[in-house]
C-alpha positions in Angstrom: -57.4 -69.2 -55.2 -58.6 -70.5 -51.8 -58.6 -67.0 -50.4 -60.6 -65.7 -53.4 -63.1 -68.6 -53.0 -63.5 -67.9 -49.3 -64.1 -64.2 -49.9 -66.7 -65.0 -52.5 -68.5 -67.3 -50.1 -68.5 -64.7 -47.4 -69.9 -62.1 -49.8 -72.5 -64.6 -50.9 -73.6 -65.2 -47.3 -73.8 -61.5 -46.5 -75.9 -60.9 -49.6 -78.3 -63.7 -48.7 -78.4 -62.3 -45.1 -79.4 -58.9 -46.3 -82.0 -60.2 -48.7 -83.9 -61.6 -45.8 -83.3 -59.0 -43.1 -86.1 -56.7 -42.1 -85.5 -53.0 -41.6 -83.2 -52.9 -38.6 -84.8 -50.1 -36.6 -87.9 -50.8 -34.7 -89.2 -47.4 -35.9 -89.0 -48.6 -39.5 -90.3 -52.1 -38.9 -93.1 -51.7 -36.4 -95.9 -49.3 -35.5 -98.2 -48.8 -32.5 -101.7 -50.3 -32.8 -103.2 -49.2 -29.4 -102.3 -47.3 -26.3 -100.7 -44.7 -28.6 -101.3 -42.0 -26.0 -98.5 -43.3 -23.8 -96.4 -46.0 -25.7 -93.5 -44.8 -27.8 -91.3 -45.9 -30.7 -88.0 -44.1 -31.1 -85.2 -45.5 -33.3 -84.3 -49.0 -32.0 -86.5 -48.6 -28.9 -90.2 -49.5 -28.2 -91.6 -48.7 -24.8 -95.0 -50.2 -24.0 -97.0 -48.8 -21.1 -99.9 -50.1 -19.0 -102.0 -47.9 -16.7 -105.7 -47.9 -15.6 -106.6 -46.3 -18.9 -105.2 -48.9 -21.2 -102.3 -51.2 -22.1 -100.5 -50.8 -25.4 -99.2 -52.8 -28.4 -97.2 -52.7 -31.6 -97.0 -54.9 -34.7 -94.6 -55.3 -37.6 -95.5 -53.7 -40.9 -95.1 -56.9 -42.8 -95.6 -60.6 -42.4 -93.1 -63.4 -42.6 -93.0 -67.1 -43.4 -90.0 -68.9 -41.9 -86.8 -67.5 -40.6 -85.5 -66.1 -37.3 -87.4 -63.4 -35.4 -85.7 -61.8 -32.4 -86.2 -59.0 -29.9 -84.4 -57.7 -26.8 -87.0 -57.3 -24.0 -86.8 -55.9 -20.5 -89.8 -56.8 -18.4 -91.9 -54.8 -15.9 -89.9 -54.7 -12.5 -91.3 -55.0 -9.0 -94.8 -56.2 -8.4 -96.1 -57.1 -11.9 -98.8 -59.4 -10.7 -101.7 -59.6 -13.2 -99.6 -58.1 -16.1 -98.7 -60.0 -19.3 -96.0 -58.9 -21.6 -96.5 -60.6 -25.0 -94.2 -61.1 -27.9 -95.5 -63.4 -30.6 -96.1 -64.2 -34.3 -99.6 -64.5 -35.6 -101.6 -64.7 -38.8 -105.2 -63.5 -38.8 -108.7 -65.1 -39.0 -110.5 -67.9 -37.1 -108.0 -70.5 -38.4 -104.9 -68.5 -37.6 -101.4 -69.8 -36.8 -99.5 -68.3 -33.9 -96.2 -68.8 -32.0 -96.1 -67.3 -28.6 -93.8 -66.0 -25.9 -95.9 -64.5 -23.0 -94.3 -63.4 -19.8 -96.7 -63.7 -16.8 -96.1 -61.1 -14.1 -95.3 -61.9 -10.5 -95.7 -60.7 -6.9 -92.5 -59.0 -5.8 -89.8 -61.6 -5.0 -91.4 -64.4 -7.1 -90.1 -65.4 -10.5 -91.7 -64.5 -13.9 -93.3 -67.4 -15.8 -92.4 -67.7 -19.4 -95.5 -69.1 -21.1 -95.1 -70.6 -24.6 -97.7 -71.8 -27.0 -98.4 -72.6 -30.6 -101.7 -72.4 -32.6 -102.2 -74.3 -35.8 -105.4 -73.6 -37.8 -106.9 -71.8 -34.8 -106.2 -74.6 -32.3 -103.9 -74.0 -29.4 -103.7 -75.9 -26.0 -100.0 -76.7 -26.5 -98.6 -74.7 -23.6 -95.3 -75.2 -22.0 -94.1 -72.9 -19.1 -90.7 -72.2 -17.6 -89.1 -70.1 -14.8 -86.2 -68.0 -16.0 -82.7 -68.5 -14.6 -82.0 -64.7 -14.3 -83.9 -61.5 -13.4 -85.6 -60.4 -16.7 -86.3 -57.0 -15.3 -82.7 -56.0 -14.5 -81.6 -55.8 -18.1 -82.6 -56.6 -21.7 -82.4 -60.3 -22.8 -82.8 -61.9 -26.2 -85.9 -63.9 -27.1 -85.9 -65.5 -30.5 -88.4 -67.6 -32.4 -86.7 -69.7 -35.1 -89.2 -71.2 -37.6 -88.5 -73.3 -40.6 -90.3 -76.1 -42.6 -88.9 -78.7 -40.2 -89.3 -77.3 -36.7 -89.9 -74.3 -34.5 -87.4 -73.5 -31.7 -88.0 -70.9 -28.9 -84.7 -69.4 -27.7 -83.8 -67.4 -24.6 -80.4 -65.8 -24.8 -79.4 -68.4 -27.4 -80.5 -71.3 -25.2 -83.3 -73.4 -26.7 -86.2 -73.8 -24.3 -88.7 -75.6 -26.5 -89.0 -77.4 -29.9 -92.1 -78.2 -32.0 -91.4 -80.4 -35.0 -93.3 -80.8 -38.2 -95.3 -84.0 -38.4 -97.8 -82.8 -41.0 -97.2 -85.9 -43.0 -98.7 -87.8 -40.0 -101.8 -85.7 -39.8 -100.5 -83.2 -37.2 -101.1 -79.5 -38.3 -98.0 -77.3 -38.7 -97.8 -73.6 -39.4 -96.4 -73.4 -42.9 -99.0 -71.8 -45.1 -99.8 -68.5 -43.5 -97.6 -65.5 -43.2 -97.4 -64.1 -39.7 -96.7 -60.6 -38.4 -94.8 -59.9 -35.2 -96.7 -58.5 -32.2 -95.7 -57.0 -28.9 -98.1 -56.0 -26.2 -98.5 -55.1 -22.5 -101.9 -55.7 -21.0 -104.1 -56.4 -18.0 -104.6 -60.1 -17.6 -105.3 -60.2 -13.9 -108.2 -62.5 -14.3 -105.8 -65.4 -15.0 -102.1 -64.4 -15.3 -100.8 -64.7 -11.7 -101.8 -67.7 -9.6 -104.8 -68.3 -11.8 -106.2 -64.8 -11.2 -105.8 -64.7 -7.5 -103.3 -61.9 -7.6 -104.6 -58.7 -9.0 -102.8 -55.7 -10.4 -101.6 -53.2 -7.8 -102.4 -50.0 -9.6 -100.4 -47.9 -7.1 -97.3 -49.0 -9.0 -98.7 -47.7 -12.4 -97.7 -46.7 -15.0 -96.0 -50.0 -15.8 -93.4 -50.1 -18.6 -91.8 -52.9 -20.6 -88.9 -52.1 -23.0 -88.3 -53.7 -26.4 -85.4 -53.0 -28.7 -83.2 -54.4 -31.5 -86.0 -56.1 -33.4 -84.5 -58.3 -36.1 -86.3 -60.5 -38.7 -83.9 -62.6 -40.7 -86.9 -64.1 -42.4 -88.7 -64.7 -45.7 -91.1 -61.8 -46.5 -94.7 -62.9 -46.9 -96.2 -61.8 -50.2 -99.3 -63.9 -50.4 -99.9 -67.5 -51.4 -96.9 -67.6 -53.8 -94.6 -67.3 -50.7 -95.6 -70.8 -49.5 -93.4 -72.4 -52.0 -90.8 -69.6 -52.3 -90.1 -69.4 -48.6 -89.9 -73.2 -48.2 -87.6 -73.7 -51.2 -84.1 -75.0 -50.6 -81.8 -72.2 -51.7 -78.8 -70.2 -50.6 -80.9 -67.2 -49.8 -83.3 -69.4 -47.7 -80.6 -70.1 -45.1 -83.2 -71.6 -42.7 -83.8 -74.5 -45.1 -80.1 -75.6 -44.7 -79.8 -79.1 -43.2 -77.9 -77.7 -40.2 -81.2 -76.1 -39.1 -83.3 -79.2 -39.6 -82.6 -80.4 -36.1 -80.8 -79.1 -33.0 -77.1 -80.0 -32.6 -76.0 -82.3 -29.8 -74.7 -79.2 -27.9 -78.1 -77.4 -28.3 -79.9 -80.5 -27.3 -77.9 -80.6 -24.1 -78.8 -77.0 -23.4 -82.5 -77.8 -24.0 -82.4 -80.7 -21.7 -80.8 -78.6 -19.0 -83.6 -76.0 -19.3 -86.3 -78.6 -19.2 -84.8 -80.5 -16.2 -84.2 -77.4 -14.1 -86.7 -74.7 -15.2 -89.8 -76.3 -16.8 -92.9 -76.0 -14.6 -95.7 -77.2 -17.0 -95.9 -79.4 -20.1 -99.2 -80.0 -21.8 -97.9 -83.4 -22.9 -97.7 -84.5 -19.3 -101.2 -83.2 -18.3 -103.1 -86.4 -18.6 -105.9 -85.1 -16.4 -106.6 -82.1 -18.7 -107.0 -84.3 -21.8 -108.7 -87.2 -20.0 -105.9 -89.5 -21.1 -106.5 -88.7 -24.8 -103.2 -86.9 -25.3 -102.6 -84.7 -28.4 -101.0 -86.8 -31.2 -97.8 -84.8 -31.3 -97.1 -85.8 -27.6 -96.2 -89.3 -28.8 -93.7 -88.0 -31.3 -90.0 -87.2 -30.9 -89.9 -83.5 -30.4 -86.1 -83.0 -30.3 
């Protein structure tokens, strides 16, 4: 009896998983939006290219509201100063929501900067930045955005690097009413990306290529306003609403603290000069 029950529960979990799993192949889930003359999508692989003609970008065919969005990414090697590789979720319109991973290029021998941000109702200015603890150009690494009605967690190779919790009941906007598509891009940002724009792109190294693969969206599919309640509902299919995902475990909190103590280089909540001492409301809240 116990074995039968266990088998039933496993089958139930697998069913719920597949109900909320986007098409596995990048070629079925995403399409190129610009730079189509040199970017490519083949099976599980997306290669974005930047040269003096243009950068390139891709986006998912559908939007999502809550779940786990992950991608394996291999960044531009060598001198990537002035180049930004972006991987993010975003809705559309002037009051859009957005959850960002942006990788700011480097001068050879210097570390990449992982730039994270969140926009709610068109307002951003919530940046946190980190150095990575590995060479992101030597191999593919997993970058995941986990988003549910309670919190957003940014993960690098399963280690949490940032959390943004939902304090909407205290007047702080939270992205929970707009479906967001997944975007990837490689572009020229040498007016700001590296040392505030002091380091420009060295075009002798072009074309530059960033690799993406194994896009996975274990997420609730956005089908318009009706999805606001459907995707937030507590149910077996909506695994992200389970209490175990409402807050990081003690083990994950320890990993988060390690990342923050050893690799964080900028936190908007500590930039009192930028905000003239009038810090954003969420900075006084418990984020973990």
